[in-house]
C-alpha positions in Angstrom: -32.1 -18.9 13.0 -35.2 -17.0 12.1 -37.2 -20.2 12.2 -35.7 -21.1 15.5 -36.8 -17.7 16.9 -40.2 -17.9 15.2 -39.7 -14.6 13.4 -39.4 -13.7 9.7 -37.2 -10.7 10.0 -34.1 -10.3 12.3 -31.8 -7.5 13.2 -28.3 -8.6 12.1 -24.9 -7.0 12.7 -22.0 -8.0 10.3 -18.7 -7.1 12.0 -16.0 -6.4 9.5 -18.3 -7.1 6.6 -19.2 -5.5 3.3 -22.3 -4.7 1.3 -22.6 -8.3 0.1 -24.3 -9.3 3.4 -27.3 -7.2 2.4 -27.4 -8.8 -1.0 -27.4 -12.3 0.5 -29.9 -11.5 3.3 -32.3 -8.9 1.9 -35.1 -10.2 4.1 -33.4 -9.0 7.3 -32.3 -5.7 8.7 -28.6 -5.6 8.2 -26.0 -3.3 9.8 -22.4 -3.5 8.7 -19.5 -2.2 10.7 -15.9 -2.0 9.5 -12.8 0.0 10.1 -13.3 1.6 6.6 -16.7 2.9 5.8 -17.6 1.5 2.4 -21.2 2.6 2.1 -23.6 5.1 3.7 -25.5 2.4 5.6 -22.4 1.1 7.3 -20.9 2.1 10.6 -17.2 2.9 10.9 -15.8 1.3 14.1 -13.4 -1.2 15.5 -14.8 -4.7 16.2 -13.1 -4.6 19.5 -15.2 -1.6 20.6 -18.6 -1.7 19.0 -20.8 1.4 19.4 -24.0 -0.5 20.2 -25.9 -1.3 23.4 -26.0 -4.8 24.9 -28.2 -7.3 23.1 -28.9 -4.8 20.3 -29.0 -7.4 17.6 -30.7 -10.8 17.2 -27.6 -12.2 15.3 -24.1 -10.9 15.2 -21.9 -12.5 12.6 -18.4 -12.1 11.2 -17.1 -13.7 8.0 -13.4 -14.1 7.2 -12.5 -11.4 9.7 -11.2 -12.9 12.9 -7.9 -14.0 11.2 -7.2 -10.3 10.3 -7.5 -9.2 13.9 -4.2 -8.9 15.8 -4.0 -11.8 18.3 -3.9 -9.4 21.3 -7.3 -8.0 20.2 -9.1 -11.2 19.3 -10.5 -11.8 22.8 -12.0 -8.3 23.0 -13.3 -8.7 19.4 -15.2 -11.9 20.4 -16.4 -10.4 23.7 -17.9 -7.5 21.9 -19.8 -9.8 19.5 -21.2 -11.7 22.4 -22.1 -8.5 24.3 -24.2 -6.9 21.5 -25.8 -10.2 20.4 -29.2 -11.1 21.9 -29.6 -14.7 20.6 -26.8 -15.9 18.2 -23.2 -15.3 17.3 -21.9 -16.7 14.0 -18.2 -16.9 13.2 -16.9 -18.3 9.9 -13.3 -18.2 8.7 -10.0 -20.2 8.6 -8.6 -21.6 11.8 -5.1 -22.8 12.5 -4.1 -26.5 12.0 -0.9 -28.1 10.7 -2.4 -28.7 7.2 -4.0 -25.2 7.0 -0.8 -23.4 8.1 1.2 -25.4 5.5 -1.4 -24.8 2.8 -1.2 -21.0 3.3 2.6 -21.0 3.2 2.5 -23.0 0.0 0.0 -20.7 -1.6 2.0 -17.6 -0.5 5.2 -19.1 -2.1 3.3 -19.9 -5.3 1.7 -16.4 -5.6 5.1 -14.7 -5.0 6.9 -16.9 -7.6 4.1 -16.2 -10.1 3.7 -12.4 -9.5 6.7 -11.2 -7.5 4.4 -9.9 -4.8 2.8 -11.3 -1.6 -1.0 -11.3 -1.5 -2.1 -8.7 1.0 -4.7 -10.7 2.9 -2.7 -13.9 2.9 0.4 -12.1 4.2 -1.7 -10.8 7.1 -2.8 -14.3 7.9 0.8 -15.4 8.0 1.9 -12.4 10.0 -0.8 -12.7 12.7 -1.3 -16.4 12.6 -4.7 -18.0 12.1 -6.9 -18.1 15.2 -7.2 -21.3 17.3 -10.6 -23.0 17.2 -10.3 -24.5 20.8 -9.5 -21.0 22.2 -12.4 -19.4 20.4 -14.9 -22.1 21.6 -13.5 -21.8 25.2 -14.2 -18.1 25.2 -17.7 -18.5 23.8 -18.5 -21.2 26.3 -17.1 -19.2 29.2 -19.4 -16.3 28.2 -22.4 -18.6 28.7 -22.9 -19.6 25.0 -23.6 -23.1 23.7 -21.7 -23.7 20.5 -21.6 -26.0 17.5 -19.1 -26.1 14.6 -19.5 -27.2 11.0 -16.4 -27.7 8.7 -16.5 -25.6 5.5 -14.0 -25.9 2.7 -11.9 -29.1 2.5 -8.3 -27.8 2.7 -6.8 -29.9 -0.2 -9.6 -28.7 -2.5 -9.3 -25.1 -1.2 -5.6 -25.1 -2.0 -6.2 -26.5 -5.5 -8.8 -23.9 -6.2 -6.5 -21.1 -5.0 -3.7 -22.3 -7.1 -6.0 -22.4 -10.1 -7.2 -18.9 -9.4 -3.8 -17.4 -9.1 -2.6 -19.2 -12.2 -5.0 -17.2 -14.3 -3.7 -14.1 -16.0 -4.8 -10.7 -14.7 -6.8 -10.0 -17.9 -10.5 -9.7 -18.9 -10.3 -13.3 -20.1 -8.6 -14.4 -16.8 -11.4 -12.7 -14.8 -14.1 -14.4 -16.8 -12.4 -17.8 -16.3 -12.2 -17.2 -12.6 -15.9 -16.4 -12.5 -16.6 -19.7 -14.3 -14.4 -21.5 -11.7 -16.4 -20.0 -8.9 -19.6 -21.2 -10.5 -18.1 -24.7 -11.0 -17.1 -24.8 -7.3 -20.6 -23.8 -6.2 -22.2 -26.3 -8.4 -20.0 -29.4 -8.0 -17.9 -28.9 -4.8 -19.7 -26.7 -2.3 -21.9 -29.4 -0.6 -19.2 -32.0 -0.6 -16.7 -29.5 1.0 -18.1 -29.6 4.5 -15.7 -32.2 5.7 -12.4 -32.5 7.5 -9.6 -31.5 7.0 -11.3 -28.2 6.7 -9.8 -24.8 5.9 -12.7 -22.9 7.4 -15.1 -23.6 10.3 -18.6 -22.3 10.8 -19.1 -21.6 14.5 -22.7 -21.0 15.7 -23.0 -19.9 19.4 -26.4 -19.5 21.1 -26.9 -17.2 24.0 -30.4 -17.1 25.3 -31.7 -19.3 22.5 -31.4 -23.1 22.5 -28.5 -24.4 20.4 -30.5 -27.5 19.7 -32.9 -25.4 17.5 -30.1 -24.8 15.0 -28.5 -28.2 15.0 -30.4 -28.8 11.8 -27.6 -26.8 10.2 -25.3 -29.8 10.6 -27.9 -32.2 9.3 -28.5 -29.8 6.3 -24.8 -30.0 5.2 -24.7 -33.7 5.8 -27.8 -34.2 3.6 -26.3 -32.0 0.9 -23.0 -34.0 0.9 -24.9 -37.3 0.6 -27.1 -36.0 -2.2 -24.3 -34.5 -4.3 -21.6 -37.1 -3.6 -17.9 -36.6 -3.8 -16.5 -34.5 -6.8 -13.6 -35.8 -8.8 -10.6 -34.1 -7.3 -8.2 -35.4 -10.0 -10.1 -33.4 -12.6 -9.5 -30.2 -10.5 -5.8 -30.9 -10.4 -5.7 -31.7 -14.1 -7.4 -28.4 -14.8 -4.8 -26.5 -12.7 -2.0 -28.2 -14.7 -3.7 -27.3 -18.0 -4.0 -23.7 -16.9 -0.4 -23.6 -15.7 0.8 -25.0 -19.0 -1.3 -22.5 -21.0 0.2 -19.7 -19.0 3.7 -21.0 -19.8 2.9 -21.2 -23.5 1.4 -17.7 -23.4 4.7 -16.4 -21.9 6.7 -18.1 -24.7 4.4 -16.5 -27.3 4.8 -13.1 -25.7 8.6 -13.5 -25.7 8.5 -14.4 -29.4 6.3 -11.5 -30.1 8.6 -9.1 -28.3 11.6 -10.5 -30.3 9.8 -10.1 -33.5 8.9 -6.5 -32.6 12.6 -5.7 -31.8 13.6 -7.2 -35.1 11.1 -5.0 -36.9 12.4 -2.0 -35.1 16.0 -2.8 -36.1 15.1 -3.4 -39.7 13.2 -0.1 -39.8 16.2 1.7 -38.3 18.6 0.1 -40.9 16.3 1.2 -43.7 16.3 4.7 -42.3 20.1 4.8 -42.1 20.4 3.5 -45.6 18.1 6.1 -47.0 19.4 8.9 -44.7 22.1 11.6 -44.7 24.5 9.3 -42.9 24.6 6.7 -45.7 24.8 9.4 -48.5 27.8 11.0 -46.7 29.5 7.6 -46.3 28.9 6.9 -50.0 30.4 10.3 -51.0 33.5 9.6 -48.9 33.8 6.2 -50.5 33.7 7.8 -53.9 36.3 10.4 -52.9 38.6 7.7 -51.6 38.4 5.7 -54.9 39.5 8.9 -56.8 42.6 9.4 -54.7 45.6 7.9 -56.6 
């Protein structure tokens, strides 16, 4: 987008974002707004009522946020993004489709069966319902924008990765393994994952700028997919099965360890009774009984 505008530094607003945006885009001037103020440089506000002037930012983006907005407020949320954007609006996140809706229900069931709790963000997806991509594009086009979309995150692979992630134990070792899985995905899956059926979509909408200037984004992902090829999905499923089996064995080992600890406690209690006042008293009574004719 900076190249399309012929500038090296842009003013960017991240609606509903966190400090990670500044880490990924250090060469640009980033403002983050969220309902909860997480850092001094952020602005606390609702995305449906942004406290900025019209056209205040070159680019306005939101990442994995629209699905957390109540459906009745999504139209105002998008309208505010378009209002404060001068050139581009970028939206990325999951959108509703039969396979995506079913994948989220399956993941929610798996997490609940494994942990006894519903994941907060996923529960909000299911409660609000994922946004509709056609409705989002219609609103952007009605506001005078030209839009393109790029699929991001093949749904079957996304579900397999999430199942793997939530199969890991909540321990230091589990966290290290999850970090390794993320690196594995970025290295072997990312470029091949921009295909349908897709869990997420990247929506780029141009206001005053020409959308043709950013169509190279689509070509970039296509080139990456051709260069890296298709990853072996069977290996990913096998890895999930191995992790699930390991977790089952760990649970058995923990049960055995608990039983061994209980046995040790009982044995210690018996030894205490044998050497204590109770046993001496019972022995004395036994001797008295033997003396009685």
